[in-house]
N, C-alpha and C positions, 0 to 999 in steps of 0.2 A: 596088460592083457587086453587084446582087442576082441570085441564080440560084434559080429556082423549079423544083423537080422535078415530074414528072408525078404526079398523085394516084394513090395506091394504095388499093385497097379492102381493109379488114381486117374480120374478124367477131369479135364477142365470144362468150363461152361459150354464150349463148342463140341465136346465129345472126344477131343484128342486125348490119347493116353500117355501117361508119364510113369516112370518107375521111381518109387520112393523107397529109400533104404536108410537104416540107422546104423551108426557105428559108435561103439562105446570103448573108451580106453581110460582106465583108471576113473578119474572124476569128470572126464569129458564126454559129452554126448553130441554127436553131429548127425543131423538129418539132411540127406541129399535128395534132390529131385532132378531127374534126368529125362530128356526126350531125345531119342535117336543118338544116344551117346554124348549128348551135350548137357552139361549141368546148367539148369535154368533156375535153381533155387537152392537155398541152404539155410539151416539154422545151426548155430553154434551155442552150446550150453555148458555150464559147469554144474555138476551135481555136488551138493554139500550134504551135510548130515540129514537135513530134513526138508530141503528145498532145491529147486532148480533155478539157477541164474540164467536167464535168456540173454546171452551176450549180443547176439546178432541174428536177425532173420531178414534175408534179402531174396528178392525175386528179380531176375534180369529185366531191365527196363528198356534196353535197346538204345540208350543214349550213347553208348560207345561204338555204335555202328555208323559207318559212313553211308552216304546216299546209295551207293552201288549195293552194299550189303543189305540195306533195307529193302531195295527193289528186288533183289534176289530172294529174300525171305518171303516177300509178298507173292512173288511168282511161284515159289515152291510150296506155298500153303503154310509155311511156318509163321507163327506170330512175330511181329517186329518187337513187341514187348510182351512179356509173360505176366505183367501185372493186371489186376482186375479180372482174372480168369478163375479165381477160386483156389489158386495154387498155394498162396500164403496161408489160407485157411487150412488146407490139407496138411501143410507142414506144422502149423500151430497145433492142430488137433493131435498130431503124432507126438509132439512134445508133451501135451497135456496127458495123453494116454500113458506115455512113458512114466510121468510123475505118479499117476494113479497106480500103475503096475508096481512101482517101487514103494508105494504107500508113503509118499512124501506129502508134506503139508501145504506146500505153496510153490508158485512160480512167480518170479519177480524180475524186473529189469529196469533199465533207464531209457528215456526218450530224450534226444537232443534236438536242438533247433535244426540241425542239418537233416535229421530224420524227418522232421515236420516239413522242411523245405522240399524234400524229395517226395513226401506223401502227406499232404495237408489233412487228410482224413484218418491218419494213423491212430490217434487217440480214440476216435469214435469206433474204429475197427476193433481195437483192443476191448473197448467197452462192450461191443456187440458179442464178444467171445467170453464175457464174464469178468474181465479184469476191472479192478478199481484203479482210478487215476488219483495219484497222491502227490503231495509235495516231495521233492527229492530229500533224502536223508543224507547224513554225513557219509554214509557208506556208498552212495551213488558216485558215478564218475563225475569229475569236476564240471563237465559241460552239460550235465543233465538239467532239463527244465521240468521234467515230470518223472515220476516213478510209477511203473505199472505193477500190479499185484493181483494174483489170483489165488484164493484159498481153495485147496483141494479137499 
């Protein structure tokens, strides 16, 4: 069974508006962030008995654009990258609120070296949102270098 929530409008640091939606199917929770029909961010989560496993949270970073696409984005007023605009925070707050609404106890996930290579400030960002940084457990993915955990 899929449940789609009503779209919520969120703004980035420059005041541009985005549409944030959640969809839930069985134990999966997916948060989507769109601007002008283009997906610019997403979070994929698994809901278990008392917690949410944050599998992936990503914001488009523009690395896959060629120079012509980057130029066209700049000329149209679209960001070349959607990172560092507060959009990941909007998605993460939605996941946290969803956990609270479901009266779950925690949100947890793994951070890999690839994650840190793409965003060197990622662990600090999670800490700023209340997450504890821990040593990976046996349950973490094999490539994990850190575990993030937020008690609700």
